[in-house]
Every structure is written in structure tokens, then in C-alpha cells.
C-alpha positions as CSV (number, residue, x, y, z in Angstrom):
1,X,-17.1,-34.5,-147.2
2,X,-20.0,-33.5,-145.3
3,X,-19.8,-34.2,-141.9
4,X,-22.1,-36.5,-139.8
5,X,-24.7,-35.3,-137.6
6,X,-25.8,-37.8,-134.6
7,X,-28.9,-36.7,-132.5
8,X,-28.3,-35.8,-129.4
9,X,-27.8,-38.5,-126.5
10,X,-30.5,-38.4,-123.4
11,X,-28.3,-36.0,-121.1
12,X,-28.3,-39.0,-118.5
13,X,-27.1,-41.5,-120.7
14,X,-24.4,-38.9,-122.1
15,X,-22.9,-38.5,-118.3
16,X,-23.1,-42.3,-118.0
17,X,-21.0,-42.9,-121.3
18,X,-18.4,-40.3,-120.1
19,X,-18.2,-41.7,-116.5
20,X,-17.4,-45.2,-117.6
21,X,-15.1,-44.0,-120.4
22,X,-13.1,-41.9,-118.1
23,X,-13.2,-43.9,-114.9
24,X,-14.5,-41.2,-112.7
25,X,-15.3,-41.6,-109.7
26,X,-18.9,-41.0,-108.4
27,X,-18.0,-39.4,-105.0
28,X,-14.7,-37.9,-103.2
29,X,-11.8,-40.6,-102.6
30,X,-12.2,-40.1,-98.6
31,X,-8.8,-39.1,-97.8
32,X,-8.4,-38.0,-94.3
33,X,-7.8,-34.0,-95.1
34,X,-4.4,-33.0,-93.9
35,X,-3.8,-32.4,-90.6
36,X,-1.7,-30.0,-88.3
37,X,2.0,-31.2,-88.0
38,X,3.2,-29.4,-84.9
39,X,6.6,-30.1,-83.2
40,X,5.2,-30.1,-79.6
41,X,2.3,-30.6,-78.2
42,X,1.4,-28.5,-75.8
43,X,2.6,-24.5,-75.4
44,X,6.1,-25.6,-74.1
45,X,8.2,-28.1,-75.9
46,X,7.3,-31.5,-74.2
47,X,9.9,-31.8,-71.2
48,X,12.2,-34.7,-71.0
49,X,11.8,-35.4,-67.4
50,X,10.0,-34.1,-64.4
51,X,10.2,-34.4,-60.9
52,X,12.6,-35.0,-58.4
53,X,15.4,-37.6,-58.1
54,X,13.3,-40.2,-56.2
55,X,10.0,-39.4,-58.5
56,X,11.5,-38.9,-61.7
57,X,9.7,-39.6,-65.3
58,X,11.1,-39.6,-68.4
59,X,9.9,-39.0,-71.4
60,X,10.9,-40.5,-74.5
61,X,9.7,-38.8,-77.9
62,X,9.3,-41.0,-81.1
63,X,8.9,-44.4,-78.6
64,X,5.3,-46.4,-78.7
65,X,4.1,-47.3,-75.7
66,X,4.2,-50.8,-74.9
67,X,0.2,-51.8,-75.0
68,X,0.1,-53.4,-71.5
69,X,0.8,-50.3,-70.0
70,X,-0.4,-50.4,-66.7
71,X,2.0,-52.8,-65.9
72,X,4.7,-50.1,-65.3
73,X,3.2,-49.5,-62.3
74,X,5.0,-52.7,-60.4
75,X,1.6,-53.6,-59.0
76,X,0.5,-57.4,-59.7
77,X,-2.8,-56.9,-58.1
78,X,-3.8,-54.0,-60.3
79,X,-2.1,-55.7,-63.5
80,X,-4.6,-58.6,-62.7
81,X,-7.7,-55.9,-62.0
82,X,-7.2,-54.6,-65.4
83,X,-6.8,-57.8,-67.4
84,X,-10.2,-59.1,-65.6
85,X,-12.5,-55.9,-66.3
86,X,-10.9,-56.9,-70.1
87,X,-12.3,-60.2,-70.0
88,X,-15.2,-59.8,-67.6
89,X,-16.7,-56.4,-68.2
90,X,-20.3,-56.6,-69.5
91,X,-20.2,-53.5,-71.6
92,X,-17.2,-54.5,-73.4
93,X,-18.9,-57.8,-73.8
94,X,-21.9,-56.1,-75.5
95,X,-20.0,-54.2,-77.6
96,X,-18.0,-57.1,-78.8
97,X,-21.1,-59.2,-79.9
98,X,-22.7,-56.3,-81.7
99,X,-19.1,-55.9,-83.4
100,X,-19.3,-59.3,-84.7
101,X,-22.9,-59.0,-85.5
102,X,-22.4,-56.4,-87.8
103,X,-19.4,-58.2,-89.6
104,X,-21.8,-60.7,-90.2
105,X,-24.8,-58.6,-92.0
106,X,-22.0,-56.8,-93.7
107,X,-20.7,-60.2,-94.9
108,X,-24.4,-60.9,-95.9
109,X,-25.1,-57.9,-97.4
110,X,-21.9,-58.5,-100.3
111,X,-22.7,-61.8,-100.7
112,X,-26.6,-60.9,-101.8
113,X,-25.2,-58.1,-104.1
114,X,-22.5,-60.2,-105.7
115,X,-24.7,-63.1,-106.4
116,X,-28.0,-63.8,-108.1
117,X,-30.4,-64.9,-106.1
118,X,-32.6,-68.2,-106.4
119,X,-36.0,-69.2,-104.4
120,X,-37.8,-72.1,-104.6
121,X,-41.5,-71.5,-104.6
122,X,-44.6,-74.3,-104.1
123,X,-48.2,-73.0,-104.6
124,X,-51.4,-74.8,-103.8
125,X,-54.2,-72.7,-104.2
126,X,-58.2,-73.0,-104.2
127,X,-60.2,-70.4,-105.2
128,X,-63.4,-68.7,-106.2
129,X,-63.6,-66.4,-108.7
130,X,-66.6,-64.6,-110.6
131,X,-67.3,-65.4,-114.2
132,X,-68.3,-63.4,-117.0
133,X,-71.9,-62.0,-117.2
134,X,-74.3,-64.1,-118.7
135,X,-72.1,-66.7,-120.1
136,X,-71.9,-70.1,-117.9
137,X,-72.0,-69.8,-114.3
138,X,-72.0,-67.1,-112.3
139,X,-68.3,-68.0,-110.2
140,X,-65.9,-70.3,-110.9
141,X,-64.1,-72.7,-108.7
142,X,-60.9,-74.1,-109.3
143,X,-57.4,-75.5,-107.7
144,X,-53.8,-74.5,-109.0
145,X,-50.8,-75.9,-108.5
146,X,-47.2,-74.6,-108.8
147,X,-43.9,-75.5,-108.4
148,X,-41.1,-72.9,-109.6
149,X,-37.4,-71.5,-109.6
150,X,-37.0,-68.2,-109.7
151,X,-33.8,-66.5,-110.2
152,X,-33.0,-62.4,-110.3
153,X,-30.0,-60.6,-110.6
154,X,-29.1,-56.9,-110.7
155,X,-26.3,-55.3,-112.7
156,X,-24.2,-53.2,-110.6
157,X,-23.3,-51.0,-113.8
158,X,-22.3,-47.7,-112.1
159,X,-21.5,-48.7,-108.6
160,X,-24.8,-48.8,-106.8
161,X,-24.8,-52.6,-104.6
162,X,-20.6,-51.7,-104.7
163,X,-20.7,-48.2,-103.2
164,X,-23.3,-49.7,-100.6
165,X,-21.1,-52.2,-99.1
166,X,-18.1,-49.9,-99.0
167,X,-20.3,-47.6,-96.4
168,X,-21.5,-50.5,-94.5
169,X,-17.6,-51.5,-94.7
170,X,-16.0,-48.3,-93.6
171,X,-19.4,-48.4,-90.5
172,X,-18.1,-51.2,-89.2
173,X,-14.3,-50.4,-89.2
174,X,-15.8,-47.2,-87.4
175,X,-17.4,-49.6,-85.0
176,X,-14.2,-51.4,-84.8
177,X,-12.3,-48.6,-83.6
178,X,-14.8,-47.4,-81.2
179,X,-14.6,-50.9,-79.3
180,X,-11.2,-50.0,-79.3
181,X,-11.2,-46.9,-77.6
182,X,-14.0,-48.6,-75.1
183,X,-11.4,-51.4,-74.1
184,X,-9.0,-48.7,-73.7
185,X,-11.1,-46.4,-72.0
186,X,-12.2,-49.5,-69.3
187,X,-8.4,-50.0,-69.1
188,X,-7.6,-46.6,-67.9
189,X,-10.6,-46.6,-65.4
190,X,-9.7,-49.4,-64.0
191,X,-6.3,-48.2,-63.3
192,X,-7.5,-44.7,-62.3
193,X,-10.1,-45.7,-60.2
194,X,-8.3,-48.0,-58.4
195,X,-5.4,-45.3,-57.4
196,X,-8.3,-43.3,-56.6
197,X,-9.8,-45.7,-54.2
198,X,-6.4,-46.7,-52.7
199,X,-5.7,-42.9,-52.1
200,X,-9.4,-42.5,-50.3
201,X,-8.4,-44.8,-48.4
202,X,-5.1,-43.5,-46.8
203,X,-7.3,-40.1,-46.7
204,X,-9.7,-41.8,-43.9
205,X,-7.2,-43.5,-42.0
206,X,-5.4,-40.5,-41.8
207,X,-8.7,-38.2,-41.1
208,X,-9.5,-40.7,-38.3
209,X,-6.0,-40.2,-37.1
210,X,-6.5,-36.4,-37.0
211,X,-10.3,-36.9,-35.2
212,X,-8.6,-39.2,-32.5
213,X,-6.0,-36.6,-31.9
214,X,-8.8,-33.3,-32.0
215,X,-10.5,-36.0,-29.2
216,X,-7.7,-36.4,-27.2
217,X,-6.8,-32.2,-27.2
218,X,-10.6,-31.6,-26.7
219,X,-10.1,-34.1,-23.1
220,X,-6.6,-32.4,-22.1
221,X,-8.5,-28.8,-22.3
222,X,-11.6,-30.0,-20.2
223,X,-9.3,-31.1,-17.6
224,X,-7.5,-28.0,-17.8
225,X,-11.0,-25.9,-17.7
226,X,-11.6,-27.6,-14.8
227,X,-8.2,-26.3,-13.2
228,X,-8.9,-22.9,-14.6
229,X,-5.7,-23.0,-17.0
230,X,-8.1,-22.8,-20.2
231,X,-11.4,-20.7,-20.9
232,X,-14.5,-22.0,-22.2
233,X,-14.3,-20.2,-25.4
234,X,-10.6,-22.0,-26.2
235,X,-12.8,-25.4,-25.2
236,X,-15.4,-24.6,-27.2
237,X,-13.0,-23.7,-30.1
238,X,-11.5,-27.0,-29.5
239,X,-14.9,-28.9,-29.7
240,X,-15.7,-27.1,-32.8
241,X,-12.5,-28.2,-34.3
242,X,-12.9,-31.6,-33.9
243,X,-16.0,-32.1,-34.9
244,X,-15.6,-30.4,-38.1
245,X,-13.1,-33.1,-38.9
246,X,-15.2,-35.6,-37.9
247,X,-18.0,-34.0,-40.3
248,X,-15.7,-34.5,-43.0
249,X,-15.1,-38.4,-42.5
250,X,-18.6,-39.4,-43.9
251,X,-18.7,-37.5,-47.1
252,X,-14.6,-39.2,-47.3
253,X,-15.6,-42.2,-46.7
254,X,-18.6,-42.5,-49.0
255,X,-16.3,-41.6,-52.0
256,X,-14.0,-44.4,-51.1
257,X,-16.7,-46.9,-51.0
258,X,-18.4,-45.2,-54.1
259,X,-14.9,-45.8,-55.5
260,X,-14.2,-49.3,-54.6
261,X,-18.1,-50.1,-55.8
262,X,-17.1,-48.5,-59.3
263,X,-13.9,-51.0,-59.5
264,X,-16.4,-54.3,-58.5
265,X,-19.0,-53.3,-61.5
266,X,-16.0,-52.3,-64.1
267,X,-14.4,-55.9,-63.5
268,X,-17.9,-57.3,-64.0
269,X,-18.5,-58.1,-60.2
270,X,-20.8,-57.3,-57.9
271,X,-20.3,-54.1,-55.5
272,X,-20.1,-56.3,-52.7
273,X,-17.1,-58.2,-54.2
274,X,-14.9,-55.0,-54.7
275,X,-11.2,-56.2,-53.5
276,X,-9.0,-55.1,-51.0
277,X,-7.3,-52.0,-51.4
278,X,-4.1,-51.5,-52.8
279,X,-1.5,-49.7,-50.6
280,X,-1.0,-45.9,-52.2
281,X,2.8,-46.3,-50.9
282,X,3.4,-49.7,-52.7
283,X,2.3,-48.9,-56.1
284,X,5.6,-47.3,-58.3
285,X,5.5,-44.4,-60.4
286,X,6.1,-44.8,-64.4
287,X,9.7,-44.4,-64.2
288,X,9.5,-44.0,-68.3
289,X,6.4,-42.9,-70.5
290,X,7.0,-43.4,-73.9
291,X,5.7,-40.1,-76.2
292,X,4.3,-40.5,-79.5
293,X,5.0,-38.5,-82.0
294,X,2.6,-35.5,-83.3
295,X,2.3,-37.0,-87.0
296,X,2.2,-41.0,-85.5
297,X,-0.6,-40.0,-82.9
298,X,-3.0,-39.8,-86.0
299,X,-2.3,-43.8,-86.7
300,X,-2.8,-44.7,-83.1
301,X,-5.4,-42.8,-81.3
302,X,-9.3,-44.9,-81.9
303,X,-11.1,-42.1,-82.2
304,X,-9.0,-40.6,-85.0
305,X,-9.0,-43.5,-86.6
306,X,-12.9,-43.9,-86.4
307,X,-13.6,-40.3,-87.4
308,X,-11.3,-41.8,-90.1
309,X,-13.7,-44.3,-91.2
310,X,-16.6,-42.4,-90.6
311,X,-15.4,-40.2,-93.4
312,X,-15.3,-42.8,-96.0
313,X,-18.9,-44.0,-95.0
314,X,-19.7,-40.3,-96.2
315,X,-18.0,-40.7,-99.0
316,X,-19.1,-44.1,-100.2
317,X,-22.9,-42.6,-99.6
318,X,-22.2,-39.5,-101.7
319,X,-21.3,-41.8,-104.6
320,X,-24.2,-44.1,-103.4
321,X,-26.5,-41.3,-103.8
322,X,-25.0,-40.2,-107.4
323,X,-24.7,-43.6,-108.5
324,X,-28.8,-43.7,-107.9
325,X,-29.6,-41.4,-110.2
326,X,-28.1,-43.9,-113.4
327,X,-29.8,-46.7,-115.1
328,X,-29.9,-50.0,-113.6
329,X,-30.4,-53.4,-115.3
330,X,-31.9,-56.4,-113.6
331,X,-32.7,-60.6,-115.5
332,X,-35.0,-62.7,-114.6
333,X,-36.2,-66.1,-115.3
334,X,-37.9,-69.1,-113.5
335,X,-38.8,-72.6,-114.5
336,X,-41.3,-74.8,-113.2
337,X,-44.5,-77.1,-113.4
338,X,-48.1,-75.3,-113.2
339,X,-51.6,-77.0,-113.5
340,X,-55.1,-76.9,-112.5
341,X,-54.7,-80.4,-110.9
342,X,-52.3,-82.3,-109.7
343,X,-51.9,-84.4,-112.2
344,X,-52.0,-82.0,-115.0
345,X,-49.3,-79.6,-112.9
346,X,-47.1,-83.1,-113.1
347,X,-46.8,-83.6,-116.4
348,X,-45.2,-82.6,-119.4
349,X,-47.8,-80.2,-120.6
350,X,-47.7,-78.1,-117.2
351,X,-44.2,-76.9,-117.7
352,X,-43.9,-73.0,-117.3
353,X,-41.1,-71.0,-117.5
354,X,-40.0,-67.1,-118.1
355,X,-37.2,-65.2,-118.9
356,X,-37.2,-61.5,-118.7
357,X,-34.8,-57.9,-118.6
358,X,-35.9,-54.5,-117.3
359,X,-33.8,-51.4,-117.4
360,X,-35.2,-48.8,-115.3
361,X,-34.1,-45.2,-115.4
362,X,-35.3,-42.4,-113.1
363,X,-36.5,-39.5,-114.7
364,X,-38.8,-37.6,-112.2
365,X,-38.7,-38.5,-108.5
366,X,-39.9,-34.9,-107.1
367,X,-36.2,-34.0,-107.1
368,X,-35.8,-36.3,-104.3
369,X,-32.5,-37.8,-106.0
370,X,-30.9,-34.6,-106.1
371,X,-31.8,-33.8,-102.7
372,X,-30.4,-37.2,-101.6
373,X,-26.9,-36.4,-103.3
374,X,-26.8,-32.8,-102.0
375,X,-27.7,-33.9,-98.4
376,X,-24.6,-36.8,-98.6
377,X,-22.4,-34.1,-100.1
378,X,-22.8,-32.0,-97.0
379,X,-22.3,-34.9,-94.8
380,X,-19.4,-35.4,-96.3
381,X,-18.2,-32.0,-95.6
382,X,-19.4,-32.4,-91.9
383,X,-17.1,-35.8,-91.7
384,X,-14.0,-33.8,-92.9
385,X,-15.2,-31.0,-90.1
386,X,-15.6,-33.7,-87.6
387,X,-12.4,-35.6,-88.4
388,X,-10.5,-32.2,-88.0
389,X,-11.9,-31.6,-85.2
390,X,-11.1,-34.8,-83.9
391,X,-7.3,-34.6,-84.4
392,X,-7.3,-31.0,-82.7
393,X,-9.0,-32.7,-79.6
394,X,-6.6,-35.5,-79.6
395,X,-3.5,-33.2,-79.3
396,X,-5.5,-30.9,-76.9
397,X,-5.8,-34.0,-74.8
398,X,-2.1,-34.8,-75.0
399,X,-1.0,-31.3,-74.3
400,X,-3.7,-31.0,-71.2
401,X,-2.2,-34.4,-69.9
402,X,1.4,-33.1,-70.1
403,X,0.7,-30.0,-68.7
404,X,-1.1,-31.7,-65.8
405,X,1.7,-34.1,-65.1
406,X,4.0,-30.9,-65.1
407,X,1.9,-29.6,-62.2
408,X,1.5,-32.6,-60.3
409,X,5.0,-33.2,-60.4
410,X,5.7,-29.7,-58.5
411,X,2.7,-30.1,-56.4
412,X,4.2,-33.7,-55.6
413,X,7.8,-32.0,-55.1
414,X,6.3,-29.9,-52.4
415,X,4.5,-31.4,-50.7
416,X,7.0,-34.3,-50.0
417,X,8.8,-31.4,-49.0
418,X,6.4,-30.3,-46.8
419,X,6.0,-34.0,-45.4
420,X,9.5,-34.3,-44.4
421,X,9.8,-31.4,-42.8
422,X,6.8,-31.9,-40.9
423,X,7.4,-35.9,-39.9
424,X,10.9,-34.5,-38.7
425,X,9.5,-32.4,-36.5
426,X,6.5,-33.9,-35.2
427,X,9.5,-36.9,-34.1
428,X,11.6,-34.2,-32.4
429,X,8.5,-33.0,-30.6
430,X,7.7,-36.6,-29.9
431,X,11.2,-37.5,-28.3
432,X,11.3,-34.4,-26.1
433,X,7.4,-34.8,-24.5
434,X,8.8,-38.2,-23.6
435,X,11.7,-36.6,-22.1
436,X,9.4,-34.2,-20.3
437,X,10.4,-31.3,-22.1
438,X,7.5,-30.5,-23.9
439,X,3.9,-31.6,-23.3
440,X,1.9,-34.2,-24.7
441,X,-0.3,-31.6,-26.7
442,X,2.9,-30.1,-28.1
443,X,3.7,-33.4,-29.7
444,X,0.1,-34.0,-31.1
445,X,0.4,-30.7,-32.5
446,X,3.6,-31.8,-34.3
447,X,1.7,-35.1,-35.4
448,X,-1.3,-33.2,-36.3
449,X,0.8,-30.9,-38.9
450,X,2.9,-34.2,-40.1
451,X,-0.8,-36.2,-40.9
452,X,-2.0,-33.3,-42.8
453,X,1.1,-32.5,-44.5
454,X,0.6,-36.3,-45.5
455,X,-2.7,-36.1,-46.9
456,X,-1.2,-33.6,-49.1
457,X,1.3,-35.8,-50.3
458,X,-1.1,-38.6,-51.1
459,X,-3.5,-36.6,-52.9
460,X,-0.1,-35.2,-55.0
461,X,0.8,-39.1,-55.2
462,X,-2.7,-40.0,-56.6
463,X,-2.9,-37.1,-59.0
464,X,0.5,-37.9,-60.7
465,X,-0.3,-41.3,-61.0
466,X,-3.7,-41.1,-62.7
467,X,-2.9,-38.1,-65.0
468,X,0.2,-40.6,-65.9
469,X,-2.6,-42.8,-66.6
470,X,-4.5,-40.7,-68.8
471,X,-1.6,-39.7,-70.5
472,X,-0.8,-43.4,-71.2
473,X,-4.4,-43.7,-72.6
474,X,-4.0,-40.5,-74.9
475,X,-0.9,-41.7,-76.5
476,X,-3.4,-43.8,-78.4
477,X,-1.7,-47.3,-77.9
478,X,-3.4,-50.9,-78.6
479,X,-4.5,-53.0,-76.2
480,X,-3.0,-56.9,-76.7
481,X,-5.4,-59.8,-76.0
482,X,-3.5,-63.0,-74.5
483,X,-3.0,-65.7,-76.4
484,X,-4.6,-68.2,-73.6
485,X,-7.9,-65.8,-73.6
486,X,-8.3,-65.1,-77.6
487,X,-8.0,-68.7,-78.1
488,X,-11.2,-69.8,-75.2
489,X,-13.2,-66.5,-76.8
490,X,-15.9,-68.4,-78.2
């Protein structure tokens, strides 16, 4: 029995049939590539505890942090400021509305692709047209009245609409994760800015006291110069020291006020409505810091989740670029009334209808379709690289925060010891001065040493508290919206 030979099918139709039979995808799945799974974040293993007994922090590896981590600072004012910022920050409100608009646009796109379009068309037209040469009048003047219902639908044979919808949905997901990252950033910025403002306030107060002590030394030096007990060079040196301290105050005060203004704007207020500064000595250092496992970090950090969503966008767009190279089938129908007068248009003789179908197969577009498909492949590879880099950046962020906290603990321990020793020396000199055993200048020198040590302790305390907030943010824990706030949202 001889074999039956069929003519070869066109290349596109053969490929289309193969895809339909085998169920092969037109693009990558969009699954995130394998990521490194380090046992620890930093070069050294994650420490279990940091700092002296009175300022110790414990790291609990594998435990998820509570969403409202700022409450660990033990300040009702600070917690209220963060919640006000999350509720009233205008940049967050803008991002929230943009996200809502993107979701509605996605809904409109999906609905339009799933259902046929039906439109009602009414037409009334008066027209003057040229007649045939040498036959009848040179021009024709007539009216056209028409009313129709038109419907059309495009069958998504190869997933053009489906892949477009998938890309749009993944883009909305990415925007949602970016909004979550913005909320987390606002919360962390409020905490860090409030701590910075409290630290600068304390530094200004201590520096002002140092200036007063320096002025007292200058006055005493002037009296001693009149008595011939000191030289003029010693007086000039004391005056230069006092003026140098005084010159450092304006920049410090400017930073302090700028921090207060920034805090007010983060909370949705005008700069003149900034809240009163916190007392940095009353802030609690969070004693327990939950540490997410590196493998869990990939599912908690908004920036990693946004990069994963961007990868899915690129995958859907690659499949879309491939699907656009295959045939598309559309059908259309119309029914209505039409005529050259209103009476004829509304009569039975004016009924008109139409039904049609079109099958379109791209044949030659100057290489544009192939170029778009190749470009989408490169975009997908770029999205993969972006995901891998985002993961590494996240690990680096956590590692840097841990290293900073380790160094902060050592710095604070040394600064606290220096402050305690200098304070005790000042108190001793003060008592001796009251008994007449020490001159007043010796007591001022002791107080000056104590204030300088206290400045170092304030800076070290602020650094450790701020870096703790940075670590909480780096863990990628979500932010919960209070139920009453969610219910009040329009």
C-alpha cells in the first residue's frame, strides 16, 4: 500500500498546531531563579546578644518581627507619630491612589478582553456629492438616517489578550509591593528622624553649656590677667576656644531644626507644626530583635517581591510578543435601520444587517515582530539579573545593619564607661571646690570633660537606636493597618 503524501503546511500554521497539541508555553514561566541561601548574613555569624547588661540586645534567628516594630522603643509619642505619618503622609496617599487607579485599569482591560464589545450607533447626515459626468445633475443632495447595534469579538487563539492581562496584573503586583516598601520607608524615616532630632536637641543643650563654661573661663582669665597671674596668650587661647565652641552651635541648631521640619512633613504637617522633641534618655532600646532566616527574607522584603513581579511582567511580555506572530480571528455583526429619509429609515424596508469574520496572519512587517520578540527575551534576561542583584542587595543591607549594630554596641559601651568615669571625676572636683580645696576652674574643667563624654554617649545611643530601626526595616516585615483606619478609608 503506497503512502499518502500531503502538501507541506505553512510554517506558521504548523508551529501553531504543534503549540496547541503540545500545550507548550510561548514564553518563560516567570519563576524566580535560584538564589543563594547563606547560613548567615554577614562574614561573621549572626551574634546572639550585643552590648552590656544595661543596654543588651538579643537577636532571635528564625523569628518574624511584629509589624508595628516601632512600639519596641517604649514611646507612646513615637508610636503615635508613626501612625499619623502612615495615615497622613501625602506621598503615601498619592501612591495609594495610583495603585487603586492601576487596579481599576487592570479590571477594565480584563473585562474588555473577556467580553464582546457592543455599541449603539446613531447617524443623521446631509451630504452634497458629485454626480456622474454628463448624466443627470452635476451634484446630488441627499440625507442619510441610520441607527445600528454593532458587536465585535476577537478570539484569543494564542493568548495575546491573556498574556497582556498577565503582564498588567504582574505590573499591578509590583506597584503594590513598591507601595508597601514606601510605607515601610516612611515608618523607618519617622523613627530615625525623631531619634536624630532628639539627639541633636540634647547635643545643642550640652554644647550651649560648654559655651557657658568656656565664657566663665574667659572671664576668670581676664581677672587673673589684670592681677598678672596669667599671660595674654593664655587669655587669647581661652577666648579662641570659647569662640570655636560658639561657632559650632549654628550648624548644629540648623541640623536640629531641619530634622524637626522633616519629621513634620513626614507626618503630613507643615514645618512650623513639628511636634516637641523626644527625650532621648527616655527612649528604650529594643531588647529583642527578631532575625528572619535568609531563605525567608526572599518572601518578606517588598523590593525582592517587586523584582519577582517585574520578572513575571517580562515573562508575560515575551509570551505576548511571540503570540502576536500567530493568526488572529475576529467576528463582527451589526443590525439596524437605515434610509435616505426618516420615514424610510424607520420602515421595514430600511432594515440592514451585516455579519463578518476575519482571519489575520502576519506575513511581513519588516522584521518588527521578530525584533520585538527578541527584545522581550533580552528584557526577561535583564529582569532575571535585576532579581538576582536585588536579592544580593537585600542580604548586604541586612549584613551592613548587623555590622553597624555590632560596632554601635561597642562604641556605646565605651562611651558610657567614659561618661560614667568623667561624671564621677566631675562630682569629686565639684565637692572639693565647694570645700575650697579646688579652684572653680577645676570644677568647670571636670564638668567640661563630663559634657564632652556625654555628647559622645548621646551620639552613640542615637546611632544604635537608628541602626536598630534600619535593621527592622531591612527584615522586610509588613505593616498592619489598624482596623479602624482601614474602615475609615474611602
